[in-house]
N, C-alpha and C positions, 0 to 999 in steps of 0.2 A: 304348793304346799301350804295348807291353813295353820298356822303355828297354835293359833289358838284353840282350833279343835283338836289338833294333835295333843297338847297338853291335856285338856279335859278326858281324852282317851287314854293316854299313859298313865293318868295318874289312878286310875281303876286297877291297872297289871298287876299282878303278883310278879315278887322280886325275881321267880324263878324264870318268869317268861321274859324278861329283861336280860337277864344274864345270859340264858342259852340262844337268845335270838344273837347277841354278839359272840356268844363262844361258838356257834356253829359257823358264823360269817368269817371269823378269824381262824378257827383250826380245822374246819371240813373234816371231822374224823372219818378214816377210812380203815377197812380191814386189810392189814398186811398179809394175812394167812391165806391161802388161795385153795388149799388140800384139807378137805375135811374128812372126819369118820362116816362112814355112809351106812353104819348098823341101824336097822330099821326096828322100832318097838313093835311087839308082838300085839295084833287087835285079835278081838273076840268076834268081831263081825264086820261086814262092810259099812261103809257112810251110806245114808240114803236121803238123796235129795228131796225132802219134804215139799220144799218151795223152790221151785224149778224157775230159773231167770228166764226173762224173755229172750228169743233169738236174737242175737246181735252180730253173728258172722254169716253174712246173707250170700257169700260167696269163698271162694278159697282165697282171694284177697282182696275182699268187700266188706265194709262193716257199716252198720247202721245204730248209731248212738244218738239220744236227744233229739230225735227225727230227724236226723240228718245224715247221708251217706260220706263214705268216705272211704278210699283205697290205700293199700298198702303196697304200692308199687316199688318203693327205693326205701334203702337206709334212712333218707331224710324224712320219710313220712310219719316215723316214730315221735318227730319232733315238728310237724308240717306247722310253718308259719300262718297258714291260711285257715288253720285249724282254733278251734277255741281251746283254753287251756283244760277245760272238764271235759270235752269231746277227746282230748289226747290223753288223760286220766282214764277215760274209759277203754281207750284201747290197750292200756297197760293193766288195768285190771283182771281180765282173761275171765270175767262172767260167763262167756258162752259156753266154757269148759262144763259149766255145771246148769245150762240152758235146757229148756225143752228139746228133745230128739238129739241130745249131745251125742249119743253112740253115733248117728248117722253122719256125724262131722269128725268122727274121731281120727282119721288119717290127716283132716285138714289143722285139728288140734297139735297133735305132733308136728306137725312142719311148722306150726304157728310159735310153738315153744322153743323150736331149734331155731328159728331164725330170730326170735327176739333175743335169744341166748348170744347169738352171732353178731347181731346189728346192734346191741345195745352195750358198749364197753363199760366196764364198772364204774359207777359214781359219777356217770355222765349223764345229763337231759333228765326227762320228767321220769324217764324209768326207774330210776333210783330215790327218788323224793320220798320220804318216809310213808306217806298216805297209800299211793297206788302201790307201792311195795309191801306194805302190810297187806292190803285186799288180794293182792296177786299171790302171795303167799299162800292164805287160806283159800284160795281158788284151786290152786296146785295140789295142796294137800287133800282137800276134799276130791278132787279128779282122781288122784292117787288111790284114796281110801274107797271110791268106788269101784275099784278093779281095773284101772288103766296104769299099767307098769313105768314107771319112769327108769330111763337109763342112767347111767353112769355119769355122763356129761350134765345130763338134766338134774339129778341130785346134788350134785356139784355146785350147781349156779343156785337151787333151792336153799342149800346150806351156806352160801354165801349172802344170798338176800337176808337170810335170818340174822346172820352175824354181822351184817351191816345195818339191819334196822336196831340191832341190840345197841349199835354205837350211835345212833341219830334216832331217839326217842323225843317226841314233838313236845318237850317241855315247854316250847317258846308259845305253843299252841295251846295244849291241854284240851280238854271237853271231849269231844266225841271224836277227835284224832289221838289223843291218848289213849282212848279205851281200845280203839281200832288197833294200835301198836300192841297192846294187850293182849288182844286176842290172838293175833298173829304169831307173838312169841309163844303163845300157850299153844297151838296149831302146830309150829315147827318144833317146838319143845317135846311134845309128846309124840310125834312122828317120827323124828330121830332119835337112837337111843345110843348117847356118847356123853362125857362129861362136860362137854361144852353145849349139847342141846338142853342138859338139865339147868344149866346157867340162863338158859334162855326161858326154859320153863319156870325157874323161880322167880325170873325177875317179871314174865308176863302174870303169873298169879299173885305177887304182890301188886302190883298196878291194879290188876283186875279188882282184888278183894278192896283196894284204898277207892278206886273209882267208883265200883257200884254203889258204896256208901256216901259218896258225894253225889253222884250224878243222877241218883234214882230218890226222888222227894218222897215224903212220908205219905202222900197221896197217891202215889206210884207213878206221877209223871216226872219224865226227864227234864233233868233242868234248865236245859237249853231252849224249852217252851214252844218247841215245834212238833206238830203231829208227825211230820217226816222223818225227821230224825229220831224221835221217839220210836216209829217203828223200826226204823234201821237199828238201833239200839238193842231191842225187843228181838229181832232176829239173830243179833250176837249172842244174847243170852241163850238163846232156845239152841244155838249151834254150839256153844261150849257145853251146854247140858247133853247134847247128843254125844259130844267128842268123848266126854268124862266117860260114856256107858260103852264107848268102843275099846277102852285101855284098863288094864287092871295096873295100877301104879299105887304108891305109898303116897304121892302129892294129890291128894284126892280132894274135889271142892267140897264145901257142905251144899248137897243138892236139895236137903230140906229147905234151908234158907234160899236158895237159888230159885227153886220154884214156888216159893211165896212171893219173890219179887216178881218174877214172871207173871204170876196171877194177878197182882196188883197192879202192874203194867196193861195187862189185857184190861183190867176193868176201868183205868183210865182212858184207854184208847177207845173203847166202846161209848164213854161219854163223849168224846172229840170227834165222832163220826156221824155223818149225816144217815138219813133212812137210806139214802141209795148205796150205802155199805161203804162210802170212801171217805177218808180225813177232810176234815176242814182246813180253811187255808188261812193260818195264822203265823206270822215270821216265815222263814222260809220253808213253805210247804206247797206241795203239786204233787199231780199224780203220776205215776209211771216210773218212780223210782224206787220207794219202798213197798214190801209186801202191803196186800191188805189187811185189814183186820181179821176177815173171814180166813184168809190162809194162816196168818200167825194164830190163830185160834185152832185151827185145822191141826198145824205142827205141834201147837202145845197138848192136845189130845193124842196125835199119835206116838207122844213119848212120854203118854201115861200121866202127865203134871196135872190136867183136869179133864174133869167130865162135862159133857156139852152143857148140861143143865147149871152147870157154876156161875157162869158169866149171865147176869140179868142185864141186857142191854137199854132197855127201855124205863128209865128211871131219872128225877131229878137230883142233880148233885152239886153241890159247892166245893171244888176241888181247892181247896184252903190254901195249900203248899204251893201249887202252881198259880193259881190265881184266876182258873176259868169257871165260868158258871154254864152249866147245862140245863135245858128245862124242855122238858117232853111233855106234851099234849097228846090228846086223841089222833088229831091228825097233823102235828106241826112239832118241830124240833128249833131249837134256839140254843147258839152258843156263844157266849160274850165273853171278852178278853178284860179281866180285871187283874191282869199279870204284869208284873214289871217285865223289863224287856228280855231277861234271861240273866246267867250269871256275870255279876258286875266285871269280872275281869275278862270274861270271853262272850260278847253279844254279837258275834260275827253274822250270827244268822239271824237278828233281829230286825223286826220292822218296827216304825212309828205307828202302830198301831193300836194305842191304848185306847180302851174303851170301845173298840170296834165291837161287831156282830155279825154271825151269818144266820139264816133263817132259812128252813124246809117247810114247805106246805105237802103233806102227802110225803111221797118220796121225790119230790121234785125241788131242785133248789130255788130260791125267789132272790134272796139277796145275798150276794158273795163278795167277800174280798177278791182283791185281784190276782193272787198267786205269782208265780215267777216263771218266766220262760228262759232265764240266764244267770249266770252268775257274772263276775269280771268288774270294772273299775269305771264303766261310761256311765253317762246319763241316764240309760233305760235302766240300767239295774238299780241306780238311787231313786229312778222314778217309780219304780214297783216295791219299794221299800219305803216310801213317803207316805203320809198321814193321808194324802189325799187320793189313795188308792185303795183306800180302805172304809169300810162304813161308819166314820165317826166324825168328828167336828176337828175343822181346820182354823185356826185362829189367826189373822195376821198374814195369811199365806203361808206360814211358817209350821214347819214339822213339829209336833210334840216331841219328838225325841231327835236329836241331832245324827241323823243317820248319814253316812259319809263315805267315800272312797270304798263302796263294794261291801266292805264286812266290817265297819268302822261305825261306833256309836261315843259321840262325846257327851255333853250334857244330855239327861234322859229324864223321862217321865217315871215318877214312882204313884202308883194308884192307892187308893184307900178304898176300901168296901165299908161303906158308913152304915146301912142298915139290908136286912134280909130276913124275909117275912116266910114261913111255910103256914099253909093249912093243917088241919087235922089228919090229912093224909098223907102229910111229907112231901106235899107238892108246893113249890115255890110260886108264891102268888106276887111278890113285889119285891125290888130291891134297889138300892141307891148307891152309888161310887163315883168317884170325883180322882183326878190327878193332878199333879203340880208342875207339870211337864213345861208350861210357859212361864211358870215363875222362875224355874231353873235357867229360863233362858233370857231372863231379865224382864219380862213383861210382870206385870202386877195383876195377873189374871188366873181364874180356875175354870175349867171345865168339869161340871158335874152332871150326871146322867143317871135317871132312872128308870126303871121297866116294871109295867104292871099288866100281869096277865090275866084274862078272863076266856071264856068259851071262846074260839075263833075270834079273837081279838085281842091286839098288844098295842100299849099305848108305851111311847119313849119320850120322856120331856127331858130337854137339854137346856141348862143354865150356864150361861157365862156371866160369871161372879168377879167384877173387876172392871177396868176400863179397856176398852180396845177399840180397833178400828173396822175391822170385818170379820165376820164368824160366819163358816158356810158348813152347813151338814151335808154327808153325802150318802147316798144310796144306791150302789152298783146293783144292776139287775144283771141276772143270771143272761146270758144269750138267748136261751129259748124264751124266755119270758114276751110275751106279746101284748104291746099297751094299744087300749082299745079306745078312749077319750082322756081328754085332758081339761080340767076347768083352771080358774083362777087359782085354787090353793088344794087341787086333789087330783085324782089319775084313777083310771080302773084299768086293771090290766088282766090277760088269763094265763094260767098254766094248762097243763093237757086235761086235769081232770077239776081244775078249781079255778073260778073267779074270785078275783082280790080287788081291794081297793085301798089308797094311802092317802089321808087326809092331814093337812097341815093346818098350823093355827092361822086365823085368819088375818090378811095383811101381807102373809109371807109371798116371797117373791121366787117363783119355781122357775128352773132352767133345766134344761137336758143337754148333757155334755155328752159327746162321742167319746169313748175310753175304750180299754180292752180288756179282755179278760184272759189270764195265761194257766189254763189246766194242766200244761206240761213243759216242759224245757222244749225249747224250740217251735212251740206252737201260740200264737198269738190269735185270738178270736176278738171281733168287735162287738162290743155290746155299748147299752146305755146306762149313763149314771145320772139321778137326779140330784140337783144341786139346789139347797134352799138356802137362802140368807136367814140369819137370826137377826131378828130385831129386836131393841130393847132388851138383849139379854135372854130371852127366851123363846124355845120352840118346842110346840108340841104336836108328835106325829102319832097318827092313829093308824094301824093297819088291821084289816079284817079281811075276812076270805068266808067262801062256803063253797059247797059241793056245785058243779053245774047241774 
C-alpha cells in the first residue's frame, strides 16, 4: 500500500463515501423480512426491447462474456475463482433475458432464474453486491414486462433483491453505480404495487432527480467523461422514459425535462464518435459494452423523443463543460481531450490521458488511444490507464496523473484551454491548451500543446516549459495502418483509401515501439506506436493526407 498515494486519493472523497464504506464494513445491512406483497401494478402496454443485448447464453449452461467462455456446472461457478470479477458480474446481470432471439432461449432463462435463486443464498457472494443486483433487477423486470410470467418464488426473490438494494445503496462509490441503484429501485418500485414498493420508488426517484442534475453536464456530457459510460447512462435514461410510459401513476417524471437531457446527451455523443460510428477511446472506453450511437438515436426516435434530422453529427464543437474538442473536416475527424480526469471524488474510470487525441481519415481510424481490455488491480490495468498508452506527451517517464490500484487517482492533472479560434464558417482553425499535472507531481514543468487545421493537413506543436530530463510524444497507429517508408524524421503510411505522411521537427529522434490496442474487453491486438523524443522543449508534428 502506497500511503502517500492513498492520502492524495482520500483527500478528494466526499464525507458520505468514507462514512458508508465504514458503515457497510461494520454493519452489513440485511433485510429481515422474507415474505413480500406480490401485487403487481397494472400496465398499459408491454415493454419493447428497442436495444437488444448481444447473445451471451450460448448453451443451456454455457456463457460468453467479454470474449471469454465459461460454464455454470455447479454452485461454485457463480463465484468461480478462475474467472475475473467483471466476468462474474456479467453472469449475475442476466443480460441474455433481453438479448437477440431471447424467446428461443425462454426455457433456459426460466431454469437459470430458478438456479440463481436456489444457489445464491441471501447476502452472500457476487450475486448480492449492489451493482449486479441493480442490473439484474432491471433485466428481470424488463423480461417480465415483455410477456414472461414470473412465478411466486421468482417474484419473492425479485422483491427481496429490491429490498436488499434499498438498504445497500452505493453511497461509498456514487457516480454511475448510484444511478444504476436509482434506476433499479424505480423499476422494482413501479413493477410491484405495495406500500414497500412505493418506498423503493420514492427513494429511486429522489436519487434519479438529484443525480441526473449532477451527472449530466451543461454541454450534455456525463461527468465521468468516458464515452462508454456516457452511452450506458443514456440508455438508462431512455429505459426510464419508456418505463414511465407503461404505467399510470401519480409519481410521474418530468418527461419534457428528461427528453431534453436525452437530446443533449445524444448531441454530445455524436461529437465523440468517429466516422465509423463507434465511440472514441478516452478514459475507460472500449467497444462491445455500451449501445452504439446509432442504436441509442434509433431508440430515442422510437420513443418519439426526437426526429431523425434533429441531431446534426458533422460539425465542430468545443464541449466546454466536459472539456473535449471535436473537429470535423471534409475527410477527417479529430477529438482532443482538454478535460480533467473526471469528478474529483470518483475518478475510478479515468486515465492519465490529458491532451491526448484521436484522428480518423475518411471513415478509417489513424491514431488511436489504446482502449481497455480488462478491469482489476494488476499491472496491465495500470498500463492501459497510463499516459504512455495514449497519444500525448510523457515527461520523465511519469504519468501526467497518478493512476494506481486499478480505479484510483491520487495527484491529477488539471488542463487549461488557452486559445480557441473559429473561422467565419464556425470551423475551428486553431487552439492551444496546457496542463499542470507534472507540477502537481513535484516537477517544475508544464506541457503545452497547440493544434492548427488546414485542408488535409494538421500541425501539432508540443512545448515543454520548464526543466526536465526526458520527454516523449507518442502516436499510436490503428492496427490496420500500413507503414510504407521511414526516414530520419518522417514516415509514410497507407489506409484503405488514403495515403498519409507524418513529419517531425528536424533533429527529432524517431522510434517504433510495439504495443497493443484494446478494442474490447478480452481482446488485445498488436499495433505500432511512433515514439519521438522532444529535444530543447519543442516538437512540431505535421500530419497530411490525400486520397489514393
